[in-house]
C-alpha positions as a Markdown table, in Angstrom:
| # | Residue | x | y | z |
|---|---|---|---|---|
| 1 | Met | 0.1 | 0.0 | 0.2 |
| 2 | Ser | 1.1 | 3.6 | -0.9 |
| 3 | Ile | 1.2 | 6.5 | 1.8 |
| 4 | Tyr | -1.3 | 7.9 | -0.6 |
| 5 | Asp | -3.8 | 5.1 | -0.2 |
| 6 | Ile | -4.2 | 5.0 | 3.3 |
| 7 | Pro | -7.6 | 6.8 | 4.5 |
| 8 | Val | -7.1 | 10.2 | 6.3 |
| 9 | Asn | -10.2 | 12.3 | 7.0 |
| 10 | Thr | -9.9 | 16.2 | 6.5 |
| 11 | Leu | -10.1 | 18.6 | 9.2 |
| 12 | Ser | -13.8 | 18.8 | 8.5 |
| 13 | Asp | -14.0 | 15.0 | 8.9 |
| 14 | Glu | -14.4 | 14.2 | 5.3 |
| 15 | Pro | -12.8 | 10.9 | 4.1 |
| 16 | Thr | -9.9 | 11.2 | 1.8 |
| 17 | Thr | -6.6 | 10.3 | 1.0 |
| 18 | Leu | -3.1 | 12.0 | 0.4 |
| 19 | Gly | -3.6 | 10.6 | -3.2 |
| 20 | Ser | -5.1 | 14.0 | -4.5 |
| 21 | Leu | -1.4 | 15.6 | -3.4 |
| 22 | Ser | 0.5 | 12.9 | -5.3 |
| 23 | Gly | 3.0 | 14.6 | -7.6 |
| 24 | Lys | 3.9 | 17.0 | -5.0 |
| 25 | Ala | 7.0 | 16.7 | -2.3 |
| 26 | Leu | 5.2 | 16.7 | 1.1 |
| 27 | Leu | 6.2 | 17.5 | 4.5 |
| 28 | Val | 4.1 | 15.9 | 6.8 |
| 29 | Val | 3.8 | 17.3 | 10.4 |
| 30 | Asn | 2.1 | 16.6 | 13.4 |
| 31 | Val | 0.9 | 20.0 | 14.8 |
| 32 | Ala | -0.4 | 21.6 | 17.9 |
| 33 | Ser | -2.0 | 25.1 | 18.9 |
| 34 | Lys | -0.7 | 25.1 | 22.5 |
| 35 | Cys | 3.1 | 23.6 | 22.1 |
| 36 | Gly | 6.4 | 26.0 | 22.9 |
| 37 | Leu | 7.0 | 24.8 | 19.3 |
| 38 | Thr | 3.4 | 26.3 | 17.7 |
| 39 | Pro | 5.6 | 29.1 | 16.2 |
| 40 | Gln | 6.9 | 26.8 | 14.0 |
| 41 | Tyr | 3.7 | 27.4 | 11.9 |
| 42 | Thr | 5.0 | 30.6 | 10.7 |
| 43 | Gly | 7.9 | 28.8 | 9.0 |
| 44 | Leu | 5.7 | 26.0 | 7.7 |
| 45 | Glu | 3.3 | 28.4 | 6.0 |
| 46 | Arg | 6.5 | 30.2 | 4.5 |
| 47 | Leu | 7.5 | 27.2 | 3.2 |
| 48 | Gln | 4.1 | 26.4 | 1.7 |
| 49 | Glu | 4.1 | 30.0 | 0.3 |
| 50 | Lys | 7.7 | 29.7 | -1.2 |
| 51 | Tyr | 7.6 | 26.2 | -2.9 |
| 52 | Ala | 3.8 | 25.8 | -3.5 |
| 53 | Asp | 3.5 | 26.6 | -6.9 |
| 54 | Lys | 6.6 | 24.2 | -7.7 |
| 55 | Gly | 4.7 | 21.1 | -6.4 |
| 56 | Phe | 5.0 | 21.3 | -2.8 |
| 57 | Ser | 2.9 | 21.4 | 0.1 |
| 58 | Val | 3.0 | 21.0 | 3.8 |
| 59 | Val | 0.3 | 18.6 | 5.5 |
| 60 | Gly | -0.7 | 19.1 | 9.0 |
| 61 | Phe | -2.1 | 16.5 | 11.3 |
| 62 | Pro | -3.2 | 17.9 | 14.7 |
| 63 | Cys | -2.1 | 15.7 | 17.6 |
| 64 | Asn | -3.1 | 16.1 | 21.4 |
| 65 | Gln | -0.5 | 13.3 | 22.5 |
| 66 | Phe | 2.2 | 15.4 | 23.9 |
| 67 | Gly | 1.1 | 17.3 | 27.0 |
| 68 | Gly | -2.3 | 17.6 | 25.8 |
| 69 | Gln | -1.1 | 20.8 | 23.8 |
| 70 | Glu | -4.0 | 20.5 | 21.0 |
| 71 | Pro | -7.3 | 19.8 | 23.1 |
| 72 | Gly | -9.2 | 22.0 | 20.7 |
| 73 | Thr | -12.2 | 20.6 | 18.2 |
| 74 | Ala | -11.6 | 20.6 | 14.4 |
| 75 | Glu | -13.0 | 24.3 | 13.9 |
| 76 | Glu | -11.2 | 25.5 | 16.6 |
| 77 | Ile | -7.9 | 24.4 | 15.4 |
| 78 | Gln | -9.0 | 25.9 | 11.7 |
| 79 | Thr | -9.7 | 29.1 | 13.2 |
| 80 | Phe | -6.7 | 29.0 | 15.5 |
| 81 | Cys | -4.3 | 28.3 | 12.6 |
| 82 | Ser | -6.1 | 30.5 | 9.9 |
| 83 | Thr | -6.2 | 33.8 | 11.9 |
| 84 | Thr | -3.0 | 33.3 | 14.2 |
| 85 | Tyr | -0.7 | 31.8 | 11.6 |
| 86 | Gly | -2.5 | 32.6 | 8.2 |
| 87 | Val | -2.2 | 28.8 | 7.7 |
| 88 | Ser | -3.1 | 27.9 | 3.8 |
| 89 | Phe | -1.7 | 24.4 | 3.7 |
| 90 | Pro | -4.1 | 21.5 | 4.2 |
| 91 | Leu | -4.9 | 20.2 | 7.9 |
| 92 | Phe | -6.1 | 17.0 | 8.3 |
| 93 | Glu | -7.9 | 15.0 | 11.3 |
| 94 | Lys | -6.5 | 15.1 | 14.8 |
| 95 | Leu | -5.1 | 11.8 | 15.0 |
| 96 | Glu | -2.6 | 9.7 | 17.3 |
| 97 | Val | 1.1 | 9.3 | 16.2 |
| 98 | Asn | 2.4 | 7.0 | 18.9 |
| 99 | Gly | 1.4 | 4.2 | 20.8 |
| 100 | Glu | -1.7 | 1.5 | 20.6 |
| 101 | Gly | -4.1 | 4.0 | 18.6 |
| 102 | Arg | -1.1 | 5.3 | 16.4 |
| 103 | His | -2.6 | 6.0 | 12.8 |
| 104 | Pro | -1.5 | 3.9 | 10.0 |
| 105 | Leu | 0.0 | 6.7 | 8.2 |
| 106 | Tyr | 2.4 | 7.4 | 11.6 |
| 107 | Thr | 2.8 | 3.4 | 11.4 |
| 108 | Glu | 4.5 | 4.0 | 8.1 |
| 109 | Leu | 6.2 | 7.3 | 8.7 |
| 110 | Thr | 7.7 | 6.2 | 11.8 |
| 111 | Arg | 9.7 | 3.2 | 10.2 |
| 112 | Thr | 11.9 | 6.1 | 8.9 |
| 113 | Ala | 14.8 | 7.1 | 10.6 |
| 114 | Asp | 16.4 | 10.5 | 11.4 |
| 115 | Ala | 19.5 | 11.9 | 10.6 |
| 116 | Asp | 21.0 | 10.0 | 13.4 |
| 117 | Gly | 19.6 | 6.9 | 12.2 |
| 118 | Ala | 16.6 | 6.4 | 14.7 |
| 119 | Ala | 13.3 | 5.5 | 13.8 |
| 120 | Gly | 10.3 | 4.7 | 16.0 |
| 121 | Asp | 7.9 | 6.8 | 18.0 |
| 122 | Val | 7.3 | 10.6 | 17.1 |
| 123 | Gln | 9.4 | 12.6 | 19.8 |
| 124 | Trp | 6.8 | 15.5 | 20.6 |
| 125 | Asn | 4.5 | 17.9 | 18.3 |
| 126 | Phe | 6.2 | 19.2 | 14.8 |
| 127 | Glu | 8.1 | 16.2 | 14.1 |
| 128 | Lys | 8.5 | 16.6 | 10.1 |
| 129 | Phe | 8.8 | 14.1 | 7.5 |
| 130 | Leu | 9.5 | 14.6 | 3.9 |
| 131 | Ile | 7.7 | 12.7 | 1.1 |
| 132 | Ser | 8.7 | 12.2 | -2.6 |
| 133 | Pro | 6.2 | 13.4 | -5.2 |
| 134 | Glu | 6.1 | 9.4 | -5.9 |
| 135 | Gly | 5.4 | 8.6 | -2.3 |
| 136 | Glu | 8.6 | 7.6 | -1.1 |
| 137 | Ile | 9.3 | 8.7 | 2.4 |
| 138 | Leu | 12.8 | 10.7 | 1.9 |
| 139 | Gly | 13.7 | 11.9 | 5.5 |
| 140 | Arg | 12.6 | 12.7 | 8.8 |
| 141 | Phe | 13.6 | 16.0 | 11.0 |
| 142 | Arg | 12.9 | 15.8 | 14.8 |
| 143 | Pro | 10.6 | 18.4 | 16.5 |
| 144 | Ala | 13.3 | 21.0 | 17.5 |
| 145 | Thr | 14.8 | 21.2 | 13.8 |
| 146 | Glu | 13.2 | 24.6 | 12.3 |
| 147 | Pro | 10.9 | 24.3 | 9.2 |
| 148 | Glu | 13.2 | 26.6 | 7.4 |
| 149 | Ser | 16.7 | 25.4 | 8.7 |
| 150 | Glu | 19.1 | 24.4 | 5.9 |
| 151 | Ala | 18.8 | 20.7 | 6.0 |
| 152 | Val | 14.8 | 21.0 | 5.4 |
| 153 | Val | 14.9 | 23.8 | 2.7 |
| 154 | Lys | 17.8 | 21.6 | 0.8 |
| 155 | Ala | 15.9 | 18.3 | 1.0 |
| 156 | Ile | 12.7 | 19.9 | 0.3 |
| 157 | Glu | 14.7 | 21.7 | -2.9 |
| 158 | Ala | 15.9 | 18.2 | -3.9 |
| 159 | Ala | 12.6 | 16.4 | -3.6 |
| 160 | Leu | 10.5 | 19.0 | -5.9 |
| 161 | Pro | 9.1 | 17.4 | -8.9 |
| 162 | Ala | 11.1 | 18.1 | -12.1 |
């Protein structure tokens, strides 16, 4: 099964897949509204604006597993993201990234190792996974890595469709 075939729901609870984004490089991020890393939304949105017309999209999945830092409803999350950070990239359903309730998408993503060779559980909010336009998981960036860091930007630029 391709990463593009895994069922997910939009933030408004409509069934879909990431298949509608196939052909684009994707940066999949577990996001939260009340986290010390929440200001990373600014960098994520700048990446979206800079590379969207080159075949790229940030993809946000709200997650409440780390310190209860995403307690809001889908509507509250959407309002917060659009009014506070001007988020234009797609946001999907709130889901679990670790443990027994781990979403199948994150079962696939967490098999990928980071730059230090460590795979496994997501460490915290704002962990980032880069997916190629063909659906291959290319890289993993831990939460403290800023979205506009040199490593992330270089990886995105290398992954953009030709």
